[in-house]
C-alpha positions in Angstrom: -54.5 -16.7 16.8 -55.6 -19.5 19.0 -53.8 -20.3 22.2 -52.0 -23.3 20.6 -50.6 -21.3 17.8 -47.2 -19.8 18.3 -46.1 -16.4 17.4 -44.1 -16.5 14.2 -40.4 -15.6 14.7 -39.5 -12.0 14.0 -37.1 -11.8 11.1 -34.5 -9.1 11.5 -32.2 -8.4 8.7 -29.2 -6.2 9.2 -27.8 -4.7 6.1 -24.1 -3.8 6.4 -22.7 -1.5 3.8 -19.1 -2.3 2.9 -16.7 0.2 4.2 -15.2 2.0 1.3 -11.5 2.2 1.3 -10.1 5.7 0.9 -8.8 6.1 -2.7 -7.6 8.5 -5.3 -7.0 8.5 -9.0 -3.9 9.5 -10.9 -3.8 10.3 -14.6 -0.1 9.6 -15.4 3.0 7.9 -14.1 4.3 11.3 -12.9 1.1 11.8 -10.9 1.5 8.3 -9.3 5.0 9.2 -8.4 3.9 12.5 -6.9 1.4 10.7 -4.7 4.1 8.4 -3.5 6.6 11.3 -3.0 4.1 12.9 -0.6 3.8 9.6 1.3 7.5 9.2 1.5 7.8 12.8 2.8 5.3 11.9 5.6 7.0 8.7 6.6 8.8 8.8 10.0 10.4 5.4 10.0 9.2 1.9 10.7 6.4 1.9 8.1 5.5 -1.3 6.3 3.7 -0.7 3.0 2.3 -3.6 0.9 1.5 -3.0 -2.8 -1.0 -5.1 -4.7 -1.9 -5.0 -8.4 -1.4 -6.7 -11.7 1.7 -6.4 -13.8 2.1 -2.8 -15.1 -0.3 -1.3 -12.6 2.2 1.2 -11.3 3.7 -0.5 -8.2 7.4 0.1 -9.1 6.6 3.6 -10.4 5.1 4.3 -7.0 8.2 3.0 -5.2 10.3 5.4 -7.3 8.2 8.3 -6.0 8.3 7.0 -2.4 12.1 6.9 -2.7 12.2 10.5 -3.9 10.1 11.5 -0.8 12.9 9.8 1.3 15.7 11.6 -0.6 16.7 8.8 -2.9 17.0 9.6 -6.6 14.3 7.8 -8.5 16.6 6.7 -11.3 18.4 4.5 -8.7 15.2 2.5 -8.1 14.5 -0.6 -10.1 12.3 -3.6 -9.6 14.0 -6.2 -7.5 12.1 -9.0 -9.3 15.2 -11.2 -9.7 17.1 -10.1 -6.6 13.9 -10.0 -4.4 15.2 -7.2 -2.2 16.9 -3.8 -3.0 18.0 -1.5 -0.3 18.4 2.3 -0.7 19.8 4.9 1.6 18.0 8.2 2.0 16.6 10.3 4.8 15.4 6.9 6.1 16.5 3.5 4.8 14.2 2.0 2.1 13.9 -1.7 1.7 12.1 -2.6 -1.6 10.9 -6.2 -1.8 9.3 -7.8 -4.9 7.6 -11.2 -4.3 6.5 -11.6 -8.0 8.7 -14.6 -8.6 8.0 -16.2 -5.3 6.1 -19.5 -5.7 6.0 -20.8 -2.1 5.8 -19.2 1.3 8.8 -21.5 2.3 11.0 -19.4 0.0 10.5 -16.4 2.3 12.1 -17.9 5.4 15.7 -17.3 4.3 15.0 -13.7 3.3 15.0 -12.2 6.8 12.0 -9.9 6.0 11.3 -9.6 9.7 14.6 -7.8 10.2 13.4 -5.2 7.6 9.8 -4.9 8.8 10.9 -4.4 12.4 13.7 -1.9 11.5 13.5 1.9 11.7 13.4 2.1 7.9 10.6 1.9 5.4 9.7 -1.5 3.9 7.8 -1.7 0.7 6.6 -5.1 -0.5 5.4 -5.5 -4.1 3.0 -8.4 -4.6 2.2 -8.4 -0.9 -0.9 -10.5 -1.6 1.4 -13.5 -2.4 2.6 -13.6 1.2 0.2 -11.7 3.5 1.7 -13.4 6.5 4.8 -11.3 6.2 2.9 -8.1 6.8 2.8 -7.1 10.5 -0.6 -6.4 12.1 0.0 -2.7 11.6 0.7 -1.8 8.0 -0.6 0.1 4.9 -1.9 -1.9 2.0 -2.3 -0.1 -1.3 -4.2 -1.6 -4.2 -3.4 -0.5 -7.8 -6.2 -0.6 -10.3 -5.5 0.3 -13.9 -8.2 2.4 -15.5 -8.3 3.8 -19.1 -5.0 4.9 -20.5 -2.5 6.0 -17.9 -5.1 6.5 -15.2 -4.8 4.5 -12.0 -7.0 4.1 -8.9 -5.0 3.7 -5.7 -7.1 2.3 -2.8 -5.6 2.5 0.7 -6.3 0.0 3.4 -4.7 1.3 6.6 -4.2 -1.3 9.4 -3.6 0.7 12.6 -4.2 4.2 13.7 -0.8 5.3 12.6 -1.6 4.3 9.1 -5.1 5.8 9.2 -3.5 9.2 10.1 -0.8 8.7 7.4 -3.5 8.1 4.7 -5.6 11.0 5.9 -2.5 13.3 5.7 -1.6 12.0 2.2 -5.1 12.5 0.9 -5.3 16.0 2.3 -1.9 16.9 0.8 -2.8 15.3 -2.5 -6.0 17.3 -2.7 -4.0 20.5 -2.0 -1.4 19.5 -4.5 -4.1 18.9 -7.2 -5.5 22.4 -6.5 -2.0 24.0 -6.6 0.5 21.7 -8.3 3.6 23.9 -7.8 
């Protein structure tokens, strides 16, 4: 290299692997409810859980199991698609929100969702992807992916250390449940 030539720039490429979300698979509606029942049992109050997935992916089924974990009979739980919000009393209050029919964020303003998400109860929001702004900074997002038949993949995206711990406990208990389903 002559003294007038410059050294070529060094190219550094950093390859970041995407962080894989913790997930599990269920093989039936009953198994999806069992996962949610474990989660409901672990809830202490104040949790906000967003559910995302296509129609028929198991979101309302999941809420039924969560309600059971909170001491609410699952047959009382129905999708609040037309009412937008259903409330249930159990060990902790459960607020079940369904944003499926919501077309505009403006429609949220009169619902008072902040009152629910800031309460000591559990707030579950189906179709949370339609209004991500309603989720507080600390929350749990669960994505439902239908697989073959009745199988589902549930991917957990915890936002905040409280939810990271909740997901870790859920996965550990689910693994134990799968080994000994009594």
